[in-house]
C-alpha positions as CSV (number, residue, x, y, z in Angstrom):
1,X,-37.7,-29.9,-2.5
2,X,-39.6,-27.4,-4.7
3,X,-37.4,-24.3,-4.3
4,X,-33.7,-24.3,-4.8
5,X,-33.0,-20.7,-3.9
6,X,-32.8,-19.8,-0.2
7,X,-34.3,-16.7,1.3
8,X,-31.4,-14.4,0.2
9,X,-31.6,-15.5,-3.4
10,X,-28.5,-17.8,-3.3
11,X,-28.9,-21.3,-4.7
12,X,-28.6,-24.2,-2.2
13,X,-25.7,-26.6,-2.5
14,X,-25.8,-30.1,-4.1
15,X,-28.3,-32.6,-2.6
16,X,-25.4,-34.9,-1.8
17,X,-22.8,-33.2,0.5
18,X,-20.1,-35.5,-1.1
19,X,-20.4,-33.4,-4.3
20,X,-17.5,-31.0,-3.6
21,X,-14.7,-29.6,-5.8
22,X,-12.6,-32.7,-4.7
23,X,-15.2,-35.0,-6.4
24,X,-13.0,-34.9,-9.5
25,X,-10.1,-36.8,-11.2
26,X,-6.6,-36.0,-10.1
27,X,-5.6,-35.0,-13.6
28,X,-8.0,-32.0,-13.5
29,X,-5.7,-30.5,-10.7
30,X,-2.5,-31.5,-12.5
31,X,-3.7,-29.8,-15.7
32,X,-4.9,-26.7,-13.6
33,X,-1.3,-26.5,-12.2
34,X,0.2,-26.8,-15.6
35,X,-2.1,-24.1,-17.0
36,X,-1.2,-21.9,-14.1
37,X,2.5,-22.5,-14.4
38,X,2.3,-21.6,-18.2
39,X,0.3,-18.5,-17.5
40,X,-2.6,-20.0,-19.5
41,X,-5.1,-20.5,-16.6
42,X,-7.2,-17.4,-17.3
43,X,-7.6,-18.1,-21.1
44,X,-11.2,-18.1,-22.1
45,X,-12.3,-21.7,-23.1
46,X,-15.6,-23.2,-24.3
47,X,-16.4,-26.8,-23.6
48,X,-19.3,-28.9,-24.8
49,X,-20.8,-31.7,-22.8
50,X,-22.6,-34.3,-24.9
51,X,-22.9,-38.1,-25.5
52,X,-22.2,-40.1,-28.6
53,X,-24.9,-42.9,-28.6
54,X,-28.4,-43.3,-27.3
55,X,-28.7,-46.0,-24.6
56,X,-30.5,-49.3,-24.4
57,X,-30.5,-49.8,-28.2
58,X,-33.0,-46.9,-28.5
59,X,-33.0,-43.7,-30.4
60,X,-33.7,-41.1,-27.7
61,X,-32.4,-40.0,-24.3
62,X,-33.9,-38.0,-21.5
63,X,-31.6,-35.2,-20.2
64,X,-31.4,-35.0,-16.4
65,X,-29.0,-33.8,-13.7
66,X,-28.8,-30.1,-14.7
67,X,-30.2,-28.8,-11.4
68,X,-27.4,-30.6,-9.4
69,X,-24.8,-29.0,-11.8
70,X,-26.2,-25.5,-11.1
71,X,-26.2,-26.2,-7.4
72,X,-22.6,-27.3,-7.7
73,X,-21.2,-24.3,-9.5
74,X,-23.3,-21.8,-7.5
75,X,-21.4,-23.0,-4.4
76,X,-18.0,-23.9,-5.9
77,X,-15.2,-22.9,-3.5
78,X,-12.3,-24.8,-2.2
79,X,-11.9,-24.9,1.6
80,X,-8.5,-24.6,3.3
81,X,-8.7,-28.2,4.3
82,X,-9.3,-29.3,0.7
83,X,-6.4,-27.1,-0.6
84,X,-4.1,-28.7,2.0
85,X,-5.1,-32.1,0.7
86,X,-4.4,-31.1,-2.9
87,X,-1.0,-29.8,-1.8
88,X,-0.2,-33.2,-0.3
89,X,-1.5,-35.0,-3.4
90,X,0.6,-33.0,-6.0
91,X,4.3,-33.3,-6.3
92,X,6.4,-31.3,-3.8
93,X,7.8,-29.1,-6.7
94,X,4.4,-27.3,-7.1
95,X,4.8,-23.6,-6.3
96,X,2.9,-22.0,-3.4
97,X,1.4,-19.4,-5.7
98,X,-0.8,-22.1,-7.3
99,X,-2.5,-22.8,-3.9
100,X,-3.0,-19.1,-3.3
101,X,-4.7,-19.1,-6.8
102,X,-7.0,-22.0,-5.7
103,X,-8.0,-20.1,-2.6
104,X,-9.5,-17.4,-4.8
105,X,-11.4,-19.3,-7.5
106,X,-15.1,-19.7,-7.8
107,X,-17.5,-19.8,-10.8
108,X,-18.4,-16.1,-10.9
109,X,-16.7,-15.8,-14.3
110,X,-18.2,-19.0,-15.7
111,X,-21.2,-19.1,-18.1
112,X,-23.3,-22.2,-18.4
113,X,-25.9,-22.8,-21.2
114,X,-28.0,-25.9,-21.2
115,X,-31.0,-27.7,-22.7
116,X,-33.8,-27.6,-20.1
117,X,-33.8,-30.6,-17.8
118,X,-36.4,-33.3,-18.7
119,X,-35.9,-32.6,-22.5
120,X,-35.6,-35.5,-25.0
121,X,-32.1,-35.2,-26.5
122,X,-29.9,-36.8,-29.1
123,X,-26.2,-37.7,-29.7
124,X,-23.6,-35.0,-30.5
125,X,-25.9,-32.1,-29.6
126,X,-24.4,-30.2,-26.6
127,X,-26.4,-30.7,-23.4
128,X,-24.3,-28.1,-21.7
129,X,-22.0,-25.4,-23.1
130,X,-19.6,-24.2,-20.4
131,X,-17.5,-21.0,-20.9
132,X,-14.9,-19.6,-18.6
133,X,-11.2,-19.5,-17.5
134,X,-9.8,-22.8,-18.7
135,X,-8.4,-24.0,-15.4
136,X,-11.7,-23.5,-13.6
137,X,-13.9,-25.0,-16.3
138,X,-11.5,-28.0,-16.4
139,X,-12.2,-28.6,-12.7
140,X,-15.9,-28.8,-13.4
141,X,-15.6,-31.5,-16.0
142,X,-15.6,-34.7,-13.8
143,X,-18.4,-33.6,-11.4
144,X,-20.6,-32.5,-14.4
145,X,-20.1,-35.7,-16.3
146,X,-20.8,-37.7,-13.1
147,X,-23.9,-35.7,-12.2
148,X,-25.4,-36.0,-15.7
149,X,-24.3,-39.5,-16.8
150,X,-26.4,-41.6,-14.4
151,X,-29.2,-39.1,-14.0
152,X,-29.8,-39.1,-17.8
153,X,-29.4,-42.9,-18.1
154,X,-31.8,-43.8,-15.3
155,X,-34.4,-41.2,-16.5
156,X,-34.2,-42.7,-19.9
157,X,-34.6,-46.2,-18.5
158,X,-37.7,-45.0,-16.6
159,X,-39.1,-43.4,-19.7
160,X,-38.6,-46.6,-21.6
161,X,-40.4,-48.6,-18.9
162,X,-43.3,-46.1,-19.0
163,X,-43.4,-46.4,-22.8
164,X,-43.8,-50.2,-22.7
165,X,-46.2,-50.2,-19.8
166,X,-48.5,-47.5,-21.3
167,X,-50.0,-44.3,-19.9
168,X,-52.8,-46.0,-17.9
169,X,-50.6,-48.1,-15.6
170,X,-49.2,-47.0,-12.3
171,X,-45.4,-47.4,-12.1
172,X,-43.7,-47.7,-8.7
173,X,-40.0,-47.5,-8.2
174,X,-38.9,-50.2,-5.6
175,X,-35.2,-50.2,-6.2
176,X,-33.6,-48.8,-3.0
177,X,-32.4,-52.2,-1.6
178,X,-30.7,-53.2,-4.9
179,X,-29.3,-49.7,-5.9
180,X,-25.6,-49.0,-6.0
181,X,-25.3,-47.5,-2.6
182,X,-27.3,-44.7,-0.9
183,X,-26.6,-42.1,-3.6
184,X,-27.6,-44.6,-6.3
185,X,-30.8,-45.2,-4.4
186,X,-31.7,-41.6,-3.9
187,X,-30.7,-40.5,-7.4
188,X,-32.7,-43.4,-8.9
189,X,-35.9,-42.4,-7.1
190,X,-35.5,-38.8,-8.2
191,X,-34.7,-39.4,-11.8
192,X,-37.2,-42.3,-12.3
193,X,-39.9,-39.9,-11.1
194,X,-38.7,-37.4,-13.8
195,X,-38.8,-40.3,-16.4
196,X,-42.5,-41.0,-15.7
197,X,-42.8,-43.2,-12.6
198,X,-45.6,-42.3,-10.2
199,X,-44.2,-43.1,-6.8
200,X,-41.3,-44.6,-4.9
201,X,-40.8,-46.9,-1.8
202,X,-37.8,-44.7,-0.8
203,X,-38.8,-42.7,2.3
204,X,-35.7,-40.4,2.2
205,X,-36.5,-39.6,-1.5
206,X,-40.1,-38.7,-0.4
207,X,-38.8,-36.3,2.2
208,X,-36.0,-34.8,0.1
209,X,-37.8,-34.5,-3.3
210,X,-41.6,-34.6,-2.4
211,X,-42.1,-37.8,-4.5
212,X,-45.3,-39.7,-3.6
213,X,-44.5,-42.8,-1.4
214,X,-46.0,-46.2,-1.8
215,X,-45.6,-49.5,0.1
216,X,-47.4,-52.0,2.3
217,X,-45.9,-55.2,3.8
218,X,-43.5,-58.0,2.9
219,X,-43.7,-61.8,3.1
220,X,-42.1,-61.6,6.6
221,X,-45.1,-59.7,7.9
222,X,-47.4,-62.5,6.7
223,X,-45.2,-65.4,7.9
224,X,-44.7,-63.7,11.3
225,X,-48.3,-64.7,12.3
226,X,-49.0,-68.2,13.5
227,X,-52.8,-68.1,14.2
228,X,-55.9,-65.9,14.7
229,X,-55.4,-66.1,18.4
230,X,-52.6,-63.5,18.1
231,X,-55.1,-60.8,17.3
232,X,-55.9,-59.4,20.8
233,X,-57.9,-56.2,19.9
234,X,-60.5,-57.4,17.4
235,X,-62.6,-54.2,17.3
236,X,-62.9,-51.8,14.4
237,X,-65.0,-48.6,14.3
238,X,-67.1,-47.9,11.2
239,X,-65.5,-45.4,8.8
240,X,-68.2,-42.8,9.7
241,X,-67.7,-43.4,13.4
242,X,-71.4,-44.3,14.0
243,X,-70.7,-47.6,15.7
244,X,-68.0,-50.2,16.4
245,X,-67.7,-53.8,15.3
246,X,-66.4,-55.6,18.4
247,X,-65.3,-58.8,16.6
248,X,-63.9,-58.0,13.2
249,X,-62.3,-61.4,13.1
250,X,-65.7,-63.2,13.2
251,X,-67.0,-60.8,10.5
252,X,-64.1,-61.8,8.2
253,X,-64.6,-65.5,9.0
254,X,-68.3,-65.2,8.1
255,X,-67.4,-63.7,4.7
256,X,-64.8,-66.4,4.1
257,X,-67.4,-69.0,4.6
258,X,-69.9,-67.2,2.3
259,X,-67.3,-67.0,-0.4
260,X,-66.3,-70.7,0.0
261,X,-69.9,-71.8,-0.5
262,X,-71.0,-69.3,-3.1
263,X,-72.3,-70.8,-6.3
264,X,-69.8,-69.1,-8.6
265,X,-66.7,-69.8,-6.5
266,X,-67.6,-73.2,-4.9
267,X,-64.8,-75.7,-5.2
268,X,-62.1,-73.2,-6.2
269,X,-60.5,-73.4,-2.8
270,X,-60.8,-75.4,0.5
271,X,-59.3,-74.4,3.8
272,X,-57.2,-71.3,3.5
273,X,-54.0,-70.6,5.4
274,X,-55.2,-69.2,8.8
275,X,-51.9,-67.6,9.7
276,X,-52.0,-65.6,6.5
277,X,-55.6,-64.6,7.3
278,X,-54.5,-63.5,10.7
279,X,-51.8,-61.3,9.1
280,X,-54.3,-59.8,6.6
281,X,-56.8,-59.0,9.4
282,X,-54.1,-57.5,11.6
283,X,-52.9,-55.3,8.7
284,X,-56.5,-54.3,7.9
285,X,-57.1,-53.3,11.5
286,X,-54.0,-51.1,11.4
287,X,-54.8,-49.6,7.9
288,X,-58.5,-50.1,7.2
289,X,-58.5,-47.2,4.6
290,X,-55.5,-48.4,2.6
291,X,-55.6,-52.2,2.9
292,X,-53.4,-53.8,0.2
293,X,-52.3,-57.4,0.7
294,X,-49.3,-59.4,-0.6
295,X,-51.1,-62.6,-1.6
296,X,-48.4,-65.1,-2.7
297,X,-46.8,-66.1,0.6
298,X,-48.5,-69.6,0.5
299,X,-50.8,-70.1,-2.5
300,X,-52.3,-67.2,-4.5
301,X,-55.6,-68.7,-5.7
302,X,-56.2,-71.3,-2.9
303,X,-55.4,-69.0,0.0
304,X,-54.1,-65.4,-0.7
305,X,-57.0,-64.2,-2.9
306,X,-59.9,-65.8,-0.8
307,X,-58.4,-64.5,2.4
308,X,-57.9,-61.0,0.9
309,X,-61.5,-60.9,-0.4
310,X,-63.0,-62.0,3.0
311,X,-61.1,-59.1,4.7
312,X,-62.0,-56.6,1.9
313,X,-65.7,-57.5,2.2
314,X,-65.7,-57.2,6.0
315,X,-64.1,-53.8,5.6
316,X,-66.7,-52.9,3.0
317,X,-69.4,-53.7,5.6
318,X,-67.9,-51.0,7.8
319,X,-67.7,-48.4,5.1
320,X,-64.1,-48.9,4.1
321,X,-62.7,-49.7,0.6
322,X,-59.8,-52.0,0.2
323,X,-57.1,-51.0,-2.3
324,X,-56.1,-54.3,-3.8
325,X,-53.4,-57.0,-3.9
326,X,-49.7,-57.5,-4.8
327,X,-48.3,-60.5,-6.7
328,X,-44.6,-61.0,-6.2
329,X,-44.0,-64.4,-7.9
330,X,-45.4,-67.0,-10.3
331,X,-47.0,-66.5,-13.7
332,X,-48.1,-62.9,-13.4
333,X,-50.2,-62.9,-16.5
334,X,-52.2,-66.0,-15.5
335,X,-52.5,-65.1,-11.8
336,X,-53.6,-61.5,-12.5
337,X,-56.3,-62.8,-14.9
338,X,-57.5,-65.4,-12.4
339,X,-57.5,-62.8,-9.6
340,X,-59.6,-60.4,-11.7
341,X,-62.1,-63.2,-12.5
342,X,-62.4,-63.9,-8.8
343,X,-63.0,-60.2,-8.0
344,X,-65.6,-60.0,-10.7
345,X,-67.4,-63.1,-9.4
346,X,-67.5,-61.5,-5.9
347,X,-68.9,-58.3,-7.4
348,X,-71.6,-60.2,-9.2
349,X,-72.5,-62.7,-6.5
350,X,-72.6,-60.3,-3.6
351,X,-73.6,-57.2,-5.5
352,X,-70.6,-55.2,-4.3
353,X,-70.1,-52.3,-6.8
354,X,-66.5,-51.8,-8.1
355,X,-65.1,-54.9,-6.4
356,X,-64.1,-56.3,-9.8
357,X,-61.9,-53.2,-10.4
358,X,-59.7,-54.0,-7.3
359,X,-56.1,-52.9,-8.1
360,X,-53.6,-55.6,-8.9
361,X,-50.0,-54.7,-8.4
362,X,-47.2,-56.9,-9.8
363,X,-43.5,-57.0,-8.8
364,X,-40.7,-59.7,-9.0
365,X,-37.7,-58.7,-11.1
366,X,-39.7,-56.9,-13.7
367,X,-38.1,-55.1,-16.7
368,X,-38.9,-53.8,-20.1
369,X,-38.9,-57.2,-21.7
370,X,-41.1,-58.9,-19.0
371,X,-43.7,-56.1,-19.2
372,X,-43.7,-56.3,-23.0
373,X,-44.2,-60.1,-22.7
374,X,-47.0,-59.6,-20.3
375,X,-48.7,-57.2,-22.7
376,X,-48.4,-59.8,-25.5
377,X,-49.8,-62.6,-23.3
378,X,-52.7,-60.4,-21.9
379,X,-52.8,-59.5,-18.2
380,X,-54.9,-57.7,-15.6
381,X,-52.1,-55.8,-13.8
382,X,-52.8,-52.2,-12.9
383,X,-49.5,-51.3,-11.3
384,X,-45.9,-52.5,-11.7
385,X,-43.4,-52.3,-8.9
386,X,-39.9,-52.3,-10.6
387,X,-36.6,-52.4,-8.8
388,X,-33.3,-54.0,-9.7
389,X,-33.4,-53.7,-13.5
390,X,-34.6,-50.2,-13.4
391,X,-32.2,-48.5,-10.8
392,X,-29.1,-50.5,-11.7
393,X,-29.7,-49.8,-15.5
394,X,-29.0,-53.5,-15.9
395,X,-29.3,-53.3,-19.7
396,X,-26.5,-50.7,-20.0
397,X,-24.0,-49.6,-17.5
398,X,-23.3,-46.0,-18.5
399,X,-24.4,-43.3,-21.0
400,X,-20.9,-42.3,-22.1
401,X,-21.1,-38.6,-21.6
402,X,-18.0,-36.6,-22.7
403,X,-16.7,-33.0,-22.1
404,X,-14.7,-31.6,-25.0
405,X,-12.8,-28.3,-25.6
406,X,-14.3,-26.7,-28.7
407,X,-12.9,-23.1,-28.6
408,X,-10.1,-21.3,-26.7
409,X,-9.4,-17.5,-27.0
410,X,-12.0,-17.4,-29.9
411,X,-10.0,-20.1,-31.8
412,X,-12.1,-23.2,-32.6
413,X,-10.5,-26.5,-31.6
414,X,-11.2,-30.0,-32.9
415,X,-10.4,-33.5,-31.4
416,X,-9.6,-36.0,-34.2
417,X,-9.8,-39.8,-34.1
418,X,-9.6,-42.7,-36.5
419,X,-13.1,-43.5,-35.1
420,X,-15.3,-40.9,-36.8
421,X,-17.9,-41.1,-34.0
422,X,-15.2,-39.7,-31.7
423,X,-14.3,-36.6,-33.7
424,X,-15.6,-33.5,-31.9
425,X,-17.6,-30.8,-33.6
426,X,-15.6,-27.6,-33.1
427,X,-16.4,-24.0,-32.2
428,X,-19.0,-22.2,-30.1
429,X,-22.3,-23.3,-31.5
430,X,-26.0,-22.8,-31.3
431,X,-28.5,-25.7,-31.5
432,X,-32.0,-25.7,-32.8
433,X,-34.9,-28.2,-33.1
434,X,-36.8,-28.0,-36.3
435,X,-40.5,-29.2,-36.4
436,X,-42.6,-30.4,-39.3
437,X,-46.2,-29.8,-40.3
438,X,-47.6,-32.5,-38.0
439,X,-45.9,-30.9,-34.9
440,X,-43.2,-33.7,-34.6
441,X,-39.5,-32.8,-34.3
442,X,-37.8,-33.5,-37.7
443,X,-34.2,-32.7,-37.1
444,X,-31.8,-31.0,-34.6
445,X,-29.3,-28.7,-36.3
446,X,-26.1,-27.1,-35.0
447,X,-24.8,-23.8,-36.5
448,X,-21.9,-21.5,-35.8
449,X,-22.5,-19.0,-33.1
450,X,-22.8,-16.0,-35.4
451,X,-24.8,-17.7,-38.2
452,X,-28.4,-16.4,-38.6
453,X,-30.9,-18.7,-36.9
454,X,-33.2,-20.9,-39.0
455,X,-36.5,-19.2,-39.8
456,X,-40.0,-20.7,-40.0
457,X,-41.0,-21.3,-43.6
458,X,-37.5,-20.8,-44.9
459,X,-35.7,-23.7,-46.6
460,X,-32.5,-24.8,-44.8
461,X,-29.9,-27.4,-45.8
462,X,-29.2,-29.8,-43.0
463,X,-26.0,-31.9,-43.4
464,X,-24.7,-34.9,-41.6
465,X,-21.5,-33.7,-39.8
466,X,-19.2,-36.3,-41.3
467,X,-20.9,-38.1,-44.2
468,X,-20.9,-36.0,-47.3
469,X,-23.8,-37.7,-49.2
470,X,-26.2,-37.4,-46.2
471,X,-28.1,-34.1,-46.5
472,X,-31.6,-32.8,-46.8
473,X,-33.5,-29.6,-47.2
474,X,-36.0,-28.8,-44.4
475,X,-38.7,-26.1,-44.3
476,X,-39.4,-25.9,-40.6
477,X,-42.9,-25.0,-39.3
478,X,-41.5,-24.2,-35.9
479,X,-38.0,-23.5,-34.7
480,X,-36.9,-24.0,-31.1
481,X,-33.5,-22.9,-29.8
482,X,-32.2,-25.5,-27.4
483,X,-29.6,-23.9,-25.2
484,X,-30.6,-21.5,-22.5
485,X,-28.6,-19.5,-20.0
486,X,-28.7,-21.2,-16.6
487,X,-25.6,-19.5,-15.1
488,X,-24.6,-16.1,-16.6
489,X,-21.4,-15.5,-14.7
490,X,-20.3,-11.9,-15.1
491,X,-22.4,-11.4,-18.3
492,X,-25.6,-9.4,-18.2
493,X,-27.7,-12.3,-19.7
494,X,-30.9,-13.3,-17.9
495,X,-30.6,-16.5,-15.8
496,X,-33.3,-19.1,-16.4
497,X,-35.0,-20.0,-13.1
498,X,-34.7,-23.7,-12.1
499,X,-38.1,-25.5,-12.5
500,X,-39.5,-27.7,-9.7
501,X,-39.1,-31.5,-9.9
502,X,-42.8,-31.8,-10.9
503,X,-42.3,-29.3,-13.7
504,X,-39.3,-31.2,-15.0
505,X,-41.3,-34.4,-14.9
506,X,-44.2,-32.7,-16.8
507,X,-41.7,-31.5,-19.5
508,X,-40.3,-35.0,-19.9
509,X,-43.8,-36.5,-20.4
510,X,-44.8,-33.8,-22.8
511,X,-41.5,-34.1,-24.8
512,X,-41.9,-37.9,-25.1
513,X,-45.5,-37.5,-26.3
514,X,-44.3,-35.0,-29.0
515,X,-41.9,-37.5,-30.6
516,X,-42.8,-39.5,-33.7
517,X,-43.8,-43.0,-32.6
518,X,-41.2,-44.7,-34.9
519,X,-38.4,-43.0,-33.0
520,X,-39.8,-44.4,-29.8
521,X,-40.6,-48.0,-30.6
522,X,-38.6,-50.8,-28.8
523,X,-37.6,-52.8,-31.9
524,X,-35.7,-51.2,-34.7
525,X,-36.6,-47.6,-33.9
526,X,-35.9,-45.0,-36.7
527,X,-32.8,-42.9,-35.9
528,X,-33.5,-39.2,-35.2
529,X,-31.5,-36.9,-37.5
530,X,-28.8,-34.7,-36.0
531,X,-27.2,-32.3,-38.4
532,X,-25.0,-29.2,-39.0
533,X,-25.5,-26.2,-41.2
534,X,-23.7,-26.1,-44.6
535,X,-21.4,-23.4,-43.3
536,X,-20.5,-25.4,-40.1
537,X,-20.0,-28.6,-42.2
538,X,-17.5,-26.8,-44.4
539,X,-15.7,-25.4,-41.4
540,X,-15.4,-28.8,-39.6
541,X,-13.8,-30.3,-42.7
542,X,-11.5,-27.3,-43.3
543,X,-10.3,-27.5,-39.6
544,X,-10.0,-31.3,-39.9
545,X,-7.6,-31.1,-42.9
546,X,-5.7,-28.3,-41.2
547,X,-5.1,-30.2,-38.0
548,X,-4.5,-33.7,-39.4
549,X,-0.9,-34.4,-40.2
550,X,-0.2,-35.4,-43.8
551,X,1.3,-38.9,-44.1
552,X,4.4,-39.8,-46.2
553,X,4.8,-43.0,-48.2
554,X,8.3,-44.4,-48.4
């Protein structure tokens, strides 16, 4: 799914057909009616979509879900059937004129500004700024929050797994069977790919999004075989087609015997499980070019590894190269090291180049902590297959995205709370990322819409939005404006083209590499600074005092 615009230049609808204007909370329609009834429905409103706290105890978040939001507003229209359902769901006193109004609404008068998808983002900074008639924009709130919340959470989870695994390891998303329903499964595959995973087991995601697919066989395949007698056609042609080995089974058995009596491996194993051997041979006959075996059905070191090696060496004789093994249980650090030693012994003993580098894949309820523990113990795993903890975001259920009114009819609005973290930052704003001498981002700063933008080499005061004593001067070496126009509505602004999934993934990887390492570490990461300009700081506190009622002591 590389291109989201169809042949006539219109943007395709959301990936999931369930994402319609009805995928919203009832109170969005009750408010829309109240706005309409009061004649306020066309008033120009500005909303910010942001989150308040980074997930998983970390200090960064990956922004994802923007493309689906654009697909949604580009095709936002209520059908007659949907309008009839809303009529039935609202009180009978609602006037017919409101439903006529709903028939005519779309997002042609809505403007949407966003940080590019795949960016590293931080609390309080608007991910989206949505401007338009208040009733229409209010109807977009729930779908937008829904489309961004999980997407950003699971992309961040994937990025954290990538960070702990390291750049050199292959990461495979195996979560479909444990995901929260079909959409949870498809979304997880897409957004884990953005967050840095290399491939998925999810075939539908491969078709829809062009994500590389990976997968071989399960324990059921191995245990479905009872003996070598079940292999009827034993022939296998050489890779170059020059001749055919009529009895591949005998070739494998010869190699198993050689391994068993070799000087370096003698005494490590005795009789291997022959039904497992039959399964491996059968799979190799089906996929001689991509043979990867699950070796822990019976006993990894006494059966699985020797059986795999015998089949791999027989394939080598015919010009094929086996891919490797998968471990799905047991002590993964110990077993991967023992398997690597076994492969290296084979390479040395039988002079088979590269055999010692055979790929070792590990699965079995892996997560950030277990991969970190494996790193500390020392292991020989080349690829990790991660499912449940990744796609369900087991460590944190939700990101906590919010959608707050910040301006109506050019009048800034603020939401107050006894909990300072829940006080909104008012007015239509611009956001910038300021970079230091070493190329790392130093601070994100919000300014009023009409303030001059920060300049390279010019000293700027950055203030904490709510804590008076927290402030610092910054002389940026590079200034990046964060919000770009992705849906211009009726304005004449240029619309940013939506990047491909691979481009979003590349952006994510690049952005994560750009961050200072202390912001990224797992334990006690340094918080990234989010600030406001001195002028915006003064305005927030002026508005706060203006709106907060003065108490009276009796």
